[in-house]
N, C-alpha and C positions, 0 to 999 in steps of 0.2 A: 705945272708950276707950283700949285698949292701943295702937292705931294712932296716935291723936292724941298720946299721950305720947311715942311714938317720934319722931314728926314734930317735936314741940316740942323735945325733947332734941337732935335733929339740927340744927335751926335755930339754937339757942343755941350749939351747938358750932361751926357754920360762922361765925356772927357773931363769936365770940370770936377767931377766927383772922384774919378779914377786916378787922377794925377797926384802922385806924392812928391813932396818937395824935400830935398836933402840939403843940408848945410855941411860943408866940409871945412873943418878947422885944422890947420896944420901947426904942430909944435915940434920943436927939436926934441930928441929923446931926453935930453937933460931937463928940459922944461917940463915935460909931462911927468917925469920922475919926481921933480921938485913939487909940483902941484899935488901929485898922488900922496906924497909924504905929508904935505900940509893937510890934506883931507883926513888922513889917518890921525894926525895930531888933533885936529878939530874934534873928531869922534872921541878921543881919549879925554880931552879937556871937558867936553860936554857931559860925558858919562860920570865925571868926578865933580860936577858942579852942583850947586844947590837949586837948580831949576826943577820945577815940578816934573815928575816922571813922564807924563804925557808929552811934554815939550822935548824932553831928552830923546824919547823914542821917535818922535817926529823928525828931529834933526838928524839922528843917526840913520833912520830909514831913508831920508832924502839924500844923504851923502852916499850911503850904500847903493842907492839907485843910480846916482850919477857915476859912481865908480864902475858899476856893472855895465852901464851903457858905454863908458869909455873903453872898458876892457873888451867888450863884445864887438866894437866897431873899429878899434885901433888897428892900423895897418902901417907897417914899416915901408916907407917909400924912399929908397936911396937915390932915385932918379930925380926927385923933386928939387927945384931951384929955390933959392932963398926968396 
């Protein structure tokens, strides 16, 4: 009984660290294209602003990271319902 309890606790502990959670957000193609263009525009506006260089770099890197993640995980799903 004691051995079984230890095994159960160990399994639960291992599973709690191993489980990754994913969030799926669905956009219509037109919507994602619109937001993508807005992100591009934000990068251009920030790079031409009077903000300190470090802030500009941070903002542009953040937008680039977001765009990279969107691009790497985007999937076209024509079977999806509204």
